[in-house]
C-alpha positions in Angstrom: 153.6 117.5 68.7 153.5 120.8 66.6 156.0 123.2 65.4 155.6 125.5 68.1 158.9 124.7 70.0 161.2 127.8 70.2 164.3 127.7 68.1 166.9 126.1 70.3 169.3 128.9 69.8 166.9 131.6 71.0 167.2 133.1 74.4 164.2 133.4 76.6 162.4 136.6 76.0 163.9 138.2 79.1 167.4 137.6 77.8 167.1 139.1 74.3 168.6 142.3 73.8 166.5 145.7 73.2 165.8 145.0 69.3 166.5 141.9 67.1 167.1 142.6 63.4 166.6 140.9 60.2 168.8 140.6 57.4 169.4 137.9 54.5 171.7 135.1 55.0 173.1 132.4 52.6 171.6 129.2 52.3 174.3 127.3 54.0 173.1 129.5 57.1 169.7 128.9 56.8 170.5 125.1 56.5 172.7 124.7 59.5 169.9 126.6 61.5 167.5 124.4 60.4 169.4 121.2 61.2 169.7 122.1 64.8 165.8 122.2 65.4 163.9 119.3 66.4 160.5 121.0 64.9 160.7 122.7 61.5 157.9 122.0 58.6 159.2 121.0 55.3 157.7 124.3 53.6 160.7 126.1 55.8 163.5 123.7 54.2 166.0 125.3 51.9 165.0 122.4 49.4 161.4 123.7 49.2 162.3 127.0 48.0 164.3 125.3 45.0 161.2 123.0 44.4 158.8 126.2 43.9 160.6 127.4 40.9 157.7 129.9 40.5 158.6 131.7 43.5 161.9 133.9 44.3 163.3 132.4 47.2 165.3 134.3 50.0 166.8 133.3 53.4 166.1 135.6 56.2 167.8 135.4 59.7 166.8 137.2 62.9 169.8 138.6 65.0 170.0 139.4 68.8 173.6 140.9 68.8 175.6 138.8 66.6 173.8 135.6 67.3 171.3 134.0 64.7 168.2 133.2 66.9 165.3 132.7 64.2 165.2 132.0 60.4 162.8 132.1 57.9 162.2 130.7 54.1 160.6 134.0 52.3 158.9 133.3 48.8 158.4 136.1 46.5 155.4 136.2 44.1 155.2 138.9 41.7 152.1 140.8 41.3 150.5 140.4 37.8 151.7 143.6 35.4 153.5 145.2 38.6 156.6 143.0 38.5 158.2 145.1 41.4 156.1 144.5 44.0 155.8 141.0 45.4 153.7 138.8 47.9 156.3 137.9 50.2 154.9 134.3 51.5 156.4 132.2 54.8 154.4 129.1 54.5 154.3 127.8 57.9 157.0 129.8 59.4 159.1 131.8 60.4 161.0 129.8 62.7 161.0 131.9 65.9 160.0 132.1 69.6 156.0 132.3 69.3 156.0 132.5 72.9 157.5 136.1 73.1 156.0 139.5 72.0 155.3 138.8 68.7 155.6 142.4 67.3 159.7 142.2 68.2 160.0 139.6 65.9 157.8 140.5 63.0 158.1 144.3 62.9 161.8 143.8 61.8 160.6 141.2 59.1 158.0 143.7 57.7 160.4 146.7 57.6 163.1 144.5 55.9 160.6 143.1 53.1 159.1 146.3 52.4 162.3 147.5 51.5 162.6 145.0 49.5 159.6 145.8 47.5 157.0 143.5 49.2 153.3 144.7 49.0 152.2 142.3 51.9 153.5 139.6 54.0 151.6 136.5 54.1 152.7 133.7 56.9 151.4 130.5 58.8 152.2 130.6 62.4 153.2 126.9 63.1 151.3 126.7 66.6 148.4 124.9 67.1 145.1 126.4 68.5 143.2 123.5 69.2 143.2 119.7 69.4 140.1 117.1 69.0 140.9 113.1 70.0 139.3 110.5 67.5 136.8 109.8 70.1 135.7 113.5 69.8 135.5 113.3 66.0 133.5 110.0 65.8 131.1 111.4 68.6 130.6 114.2 66.6 130.1 112.9 63.2 127.4 110.7 64.8 125.6 113.6 66.6 123.3 115.5 64.2 123.7 118.4 66.1 127.4 118.7 65.4 128.4 120.1 62.2 131.6 121.3 62.2 134.7 120.1 64.6 134.5 123.8 65.8 130.9 122.7 67.2 132.5 120.4 69.4 133.0 122.8 72.9 135.2 120.1 74.8 138.2 120.1 72.7 141.4 121.1 73.9 142.7 124.6 73.8 146.0 125.4 73.3 147.5 128.7 75.2 150.3 129.5 72.9 148.0 129.2 69.6 145.6 131.6 71.6 148.5 134.1 72.3 149.7 134.0 69.1 146.5 134.6 67.1 145.3 137.2 69.9 148.7 139.4 69.1 148.3 139.1 65.3 145.2 140.6 65.4 146.3 143.2 68.0 149.1 144.2 65.8 147.3 144.5 62.2 147.5 141.0 60.6 144.6 140.0 58.9 143.6 135.9 58.8 143.1 134.1 55.4 141.6 131.1 56.8 138.4 130.0 54.1 135.7 128.5 56.1 136.3 124.7 54.6 140.1 125.0 55.9 141.3 124.6 52.3 142.4 127.5 50.4 145.5 128.5 48.3 148.1 127.9 51.0 148.5 125.2 53.5 145.6 123.7 55.2 144.6 124.9 58.8 143.1 121.7 59.6 145.5 118.6 59.8 144.7 115.2 61.3 148.0 113.9 63.2 149.2 110.7 65.0 151.4 111.2 68.2 153.9 108.9 68.4 156.3 109.9 70.8 156.9 107.1 73.4 154.5 104.7 71.6 155.5 101.4 70.1 153.8 99.8 66.8 151.6 97.8 69.2 150.3 101.3 70.5 149.7 102.9 67.4 147.7 99.6 66.4 145.6 99.6 69.4 144.8 103.3 68.6 143.2 102.4 65.5 140.0 101.3 64.9 138.9 97.6 63.8 138.3 98.4 60.0 142.0 99.9 60.0 143.5 96.8 61.6 141.3 94.3 59.4 142.7 96.1 56.4 146.1 96.1 57.5 145.8 92.6 58.1 144.0 91.9 54.6 146.9 93.4 52.8 149.5 91.0 54.2 147.0 88.0 53.7 146.3 89.2 50.2 150.5 89.2 49.8 150.8 93.0 49.3 154.3 94.2 49.2 155.4 96.9 49.9 158.8 98.3 49.1 160.7 101.8 48.9 161.1 103.2 45.0 163.8 104.7 43.6 162.9 108.4 42.2 165.6 108.1 39.5 164.2 105.2 37.8 160.8 104.3 36.6 159.4 103.6 39.9 158.9 107.3 39.8 157.1 107.4 36.5 154.9 104.5 37.7 153.9 106.5 40.7 152.7 109.2 38.7 150.9 107.2 36.2 149.0 105.8 39.3 148.4 109.5 40.7 147.1 110.9 37.3 144.6 107.8 37.2 143.6 109.0 40.6 143.3 112.5 39.8 140.9 111.7 37.0 138.8 109.2 39.1 138.7 111.6 41.8 138.7 114.9 40.2 141.4 116.8 40.9 143.9 118.5 38.8 147.6 116.7 38.9 150.9 118.0 38.9 153.3 117.0 36.1 156.1 114.2 36.6 158.6 117.1 36.5 157.5 118.5 39.4 157.8 115.2 41.7 161.4 114.8 39.8 162.6 118.2 41.0 161.0 117.5 44.4 162.8 114.2 44.8 165.7 115.6 43.8 166.2 118.8 45.8 165.1 117.4 49.0 167.3 113.8 48.6 170.2 116.1 48.0 169.7 118.4 51.2 169.3 115.1 53.4 169.2 111.6 51.9 166.5 110.5 54.4 164.0 113.3 53.6 161.7 112.1 51.4 160.6 108.3 50.1 158.4 106.7 47.6 156.3 104.0 49.0 155.0 101.4 46.3 152.4 98.9 47.3 152.4 96.0 44.6 149.8 93.2 44.4 151.0 89.8 42.2 153.2 92.6 40.2 150.7 95.3 39.9 151.0 98.7 41.5 147.9 99.1 43.5 149.2 102.0 45.6 152.0 104.3 46.0 152.8 107.3 48.7 155.3 110.0 49.1 156.4 111.0 52.6 158.5 113.5 53.8 160.6 113.4 57.3 162.5 116.7 58.6 163.8 116.5 62.5 160.7 115.1 64.7 158.1 115.1 62.1 156.9 112.8 59.0 154.4 114.1 56.5 152.3 111.9 54.4 152.4 114.1 51.4 151.1 112.4 48.6 149.2 109.3 47.7 147.7 107.0 44.7 145.7 103.9 44.4 144.2 101.9 41.7 140.5 101.6 41.1 141.4 97.9 40.4 142.2 95.5 43.5 141.2 97.7 45.9 140.1 95.2 48.0 144.0 94.0 48.7 143.7 97.4 50.5 147.2 98.5 49.4 146.8 102.3 50.7 146.3 100.8 53.9 149.5 98.8 53.6 151.5 102.1 52.4 150.2 104.0 55.3 151.4 101.5 58.0 154.9 100.9 56.2 155.4 104.7 56.8 154.0 105.0 59.9 156.5 102.3 61.3 159.4 103.8 59.8 158.6 107.3 61.3 158.4 105.4 64.5 161.5 104.0 63.8 163.3 107.0 63.0 162.1 108.6 66.5 159.6 111.0 65.2 156.8 112.8 67.5 154.1 112.6 64.7 153.1 111.2 61.4 151.1 114.0 59.7 148.3 112.9 57.8 148.2 116.9 56.4 144.9 118.5 55.7 141.2 117.7 56.4 138.2 120.0 56.0 136.4 120.9 59.6 133.1 119.5 58.6 131.6 116.6 60.7 128.2 116.9 58.7 127.6 113.3 57.2 125.5 114.9 54.2 129.0 116.5 53.1 131.3 114.7 50.7 134.2 116.0 52.2 133.3 114.1 55.3 134.6 110.9 54.3 138.2 112.1 54.4 138.1 112.8 58.2 136.1 109.3 58.5 139.1 107.9 56.7 141.9 109.2 58.9 140.1 109.4 62.5 140.3 105.2 61.9 144.2 105.5 62.5 143.5 106.9 65.9 145.3 110.2 66.7 143.8 113.5 66.8 142.5 116.3 64.6 144.5 119.6 64.7 143.6 123.0 64.1 146.5 125.4 63.5 146.7 129.2 63.7 146.3 129.5 59.8 147.6 131.8 57.5 147.8 135.5 58.1 148.5 138.8 56.2 150.2 142.1 56.7 149.6 145.0 53.8 152.8 147.1 53.6 151.2 148.6 50.8 147.3 148.9 51.0 146.3 150.1 47.5 148.4 147.3 45.8 147.0 144.8 48.5 143.5 145.3 47.4 144.4 145.3 43.9 146.2 141.8 44.4 143.3 140.8 46.5 140.7 141.7 43.8 142.8 139.9 41.2 143.2 136.5 43.4 139.0 136.7 44.2 138.1 137.3 40.5 140.5 133.9 39.2 139.3 132.0 42.7 142.5 132.1 44.3 
């Protein structure tokens, strides 16, 4: 499963008129278009624009004559001390037919955004470029000569991803992919469990023995997983555990208000869009996770776990409940989100992919994020500013 399926309302490129136009559309028009798609990132939903309160949101539509054939959520970020210019960011978007000539879709986007004061566009084509099976990843970790996913030569190239990245380079777009796969934007490397046509037993058989053992251990220990109510004390309980996790694992946590806004906006857009799962053992909260679903794709977004009682495997219990829910909802994939591409056992980041590879599934490389400078001098100044502050 990827996000590369053409929008359902778009015709084949041979059926499009000579030129596409781009203009602002209403939130209602944008929402209606997104609902018609099988595959759209949650980062391209109207609710996400309302979650990102520090950015200004704009909804754009591509029109072939009078027909809406594509759409994109644009987040505008002002330039420090030059507020009249913005970086126009389309995370994991836009929602267009990526199989055609990319310039015919992106040139009118560039013209519109430059007229609106954008100094550059940053976008993340929702198309894969490469896939590695769980077996290939495990073999790579075991091979001392292989240090990165990209060192595995027998993975599967995706022709669409090759097509998109080649055309972006040829038309002046600049790749923004950090060496470790993580940057200021969205991760280029993810870990996903395909679900289409599979049963719970199929997914369990695809997991390694440790994951199956941990799921059984949680049941035996009496771990109970419930869906929390974000409007009451459950969200605060999640956040307390999340802050504890951040202190232990040394990352900067988001404030409670961020999660409250996320749940309020996403739930208002679609009641089933976002869920909070809480794992308790004899009354103690031992793990908690947040999952988001749009169409046929389900994402594990945030997780937290207690340092105490780790032996009862609350995190595995939460993951298994979310995977089962995604299966029951008819999802095509369960997305464990970002990984780094390292397979080097001396690299502390390798533990992340080792944990996720136990679910079976596959490691996926996406096209990554790309910039198109519209005002080169302002773009260079912004890039220098971001480098100095470490992005």
